[in-house]
Residue, then its C-alpha position, 0 to 999 in steps of 0.5 A: m382931342s377927345a373920343c367924342l371929337a373923333y367919333g361924335p357922341t352917338v356914331a363911330a367914325h365908320g358909321a356904326e353905333v357905339l357903346s359907352e364905356e359904362a355899357l362895356i363895363r356893365g357887360l363885363l361885370t355881369g358877363a360869364v368871365a368876370s362872374s366866374e372870377r368873382e365866384a372863385s375869389a369869393a369861395r377862396a375868401a369864405s374858405h378860411l374858417a376859424p378852428s374851435p379851441v374846444q374839441a368834444d368827442v362821444a365814445a362807447r366802450h365794452e369790456e368782457a373778461r374771459g377768465p373764471a371771474g369774468a365780468t362785463t362792463r359797458v361805458v358811454g361817455a364824452s370827453v372834452t379837450v382844451d388847448l391850454g395854450l389857446s392856439p386855436l384862438w390865434e389861429g382863428r384870428a389868422a383865419r379871419l385876417r385871411g378872410r379879410g384878405g380874400e375880400h380885398e383880393l376879390r376887389a383886386v380881381a374886379l379891378q384887374s378885369v375892369c382895367e383889362l377891358r378899358r385898355g382893350a376899349v382904348e386900343l379898339w378906339a385907336a385901331d378904329a380911328s387909325q383904320v379910318a385915317g388909313a382908308h381916307a389916305q387910300r381914297r386920296l391915293d386912288a384919286l391921285l392914281a386916276a388923275v395921273t393915269g388920265l394925264a399919262g393917257a393925254g400925254e401930259a404925264s409920263g408912264h413912269a409917273r403913273d407906275r410910281t403912283a400905282l406902286s405907292v397905291a399898292v403898298h398902301r393897300v397892305v398898310v390898310a389891310e394891316q390896320g383892318g386886321a388890328l381893328a378886328a383883333w381888338r374888337a374880338r378881344v373886347e367882345a369876348l370880355v363883354g359878351r356882346p357885339v361891339p361895333g364901336v366905343e365912346l370913351w370917357p373924357v380924360p380926367p385931370l391929372p392928380t399931383l404926384e403927391e396925391t398919386s403916392a398917397a393913393l397907393a396905400d388903399h390899393p386892394e392888392l396891397e390891402a390883401l397882402r397886408a392882411y395875409r402878412d398879419a395872418e401869418a404873424r398870428a400863425v406864428t403866435a399860434a405855433r408858439a402857444d401850441q407848445l403848451p399841453d392839451l387837457t382832456v377831461w373824460a366822464g361817462r356812465r358805466w354798467d358792470a355786470p357780474p359773471a354768469g350774466g347777473q343784473a348790471t350795476p350802474g356807476f360812473e367814471i371820470g378821468g383826465t389826461l394831459g398831453v405834452p407836445w413833442t418839442d422838436g415837432g413844435r420847433a419845426t412848426r414855429r420855423r415854418s410859420a416864421a418863414d411864411q411870415a417872412s415870405a408874406q412880408a417880402r411879397l408885400v414889400r415887392a408889390e408896394a415897390e412895383r405899384m409905386a414904380a408903375a404909378v410914378g411911371a404912368w404919372e410921368r408919361a401922362d404929364r409929358l403927353r398933356r403938354i403936347d398941343l396938336g391943336d395948331a396942326p393944319d387941316p389935312d383936307a385943305l393941305w392935300g387940296a393945296a398940294m394937288e393944285r400945286y401939282a396941277a399947276g406944275e409947281a410941285s413934282l409927283d414925289e412932293l405930292l406923294q410925300t404930302a400924302a404920307a405927311v397928311e396921313q401921318g398927321a392924322l395918325s399922330r393925333v390918334a397915337h397921342e390920345r391913345l398914349e395919353r389915355l393909356a397913361h391915365l388908365d395905367l395910373t388909375c390901375a396902379t393906384g387902385r382908385l377907380s372913377p366914381r362911375v366904375e365904383a357905382l357899377l361895382e357896388e351895383v353888381s355886388r348887391 
C-alpha cells in the first residue's frame, strides 16, 4: 500500500493539507539546523592548509662596542630557510587529502540530515495513519455502546453487557490518546527540522529493491567511507613527512651593513652573508614518527570498522526489505464490511457480545497492520539508502541546488 492510497494525493487522512517529501527536504536543507551544520563542516574542510617548504624572515641588528676602540654596526637583512627533506611538501599533500576528506564529510553530514528527516517523515505518516485507524475504531465502539445501552434500556440486553461494552470503550480511549501523543511528538520533531508547520506528509513511492550484489557495490561510494579513506591516506603522507623531517634545514642569511668608527665618524657600507645547517634531534624525530605511524594505524582501523558496520547495516536492511515485499495484504477483507456483518449477526442473536468486541479489535488490528507493514518496508528501504549513501535523483538534485 502506498502513501497516496492511504492519504490521497493532496490531503491527509485527517483532512489537512500535506507536504511532499521534496518540500520537506528543501525546507530542511535551507533551514537553520542543516545550514549551520554545513557551514561548520565547510569551515573544517577549509581549515587544512598546506605549509610552505620555504620560510623567509627579515631582521635588523645593531651592535655597539663600549671599549676605547668601540664602534657601531647596523645590519638589515633577510634569511631563507629550506627544509632539505622537503617534509612540508608531504605535509602539504596530507593537508590537501584532509581537505578532500572534509568535502566528503560535508556530503556525509547532508546525507545524515536527509536520512533523519525522511525517517521522521515516515514515522509521522505512520503515526497519523495509526491515529486515524484508532479514531475509526473508537467511533465503532461508541456506536456499539449506544446500541447496547438502548437494548439494555429496552430489556433486550443485560446490564452486564452494557458495562462490559463501556469498559472496552474506556480502555480504547487510552489507546487513542496514546496514538495522538505519538503523532504530536513526531510532528513536532519534523517541524523542528523543517522550520515550518507540517500538518501531513505525502511520501514518495517505495523504489524497486536492488540486488544484494548491487547493494554491496554501492557501499564503496558512501561519503563517510570516502572521507575516512582520505584521512587515512593523509596520515600516510604525514608518516612520510615525519621521516623526511629528519634531514637538516638549511638557512641562508644575507644583509646590508654599515660600520661606523669610534667617535661617531661616517659609516662605511658593506654586506654580510652566511648560512647555518640545523640538525634535528634524533630522539624527538623518532617520537614524531611513532606518533604519525600510530595515527595512520588508527585511521585505518576506523575505516575498517566503518566499512564493516556499513556492510552489516546495508545487508540487514536489504534482508528486511526483501522479506517485507513478499507479504501481500491485498486479500484482506474490507474492515467496514466485516464490521457491518458482525453487527448484523449480533442483532440477529447469532453472535455474542464478546465475539463482536473481538471482531472490533481484529478490524482495528487489520488496519494497523497495513500501516505497520508499509512503515517497516519504507524504513527498510530508507535504511538501505542511508547505509549505501546512494540518494535518489530527486534528493541529489536538491542537494546540488542548495549547494550552488
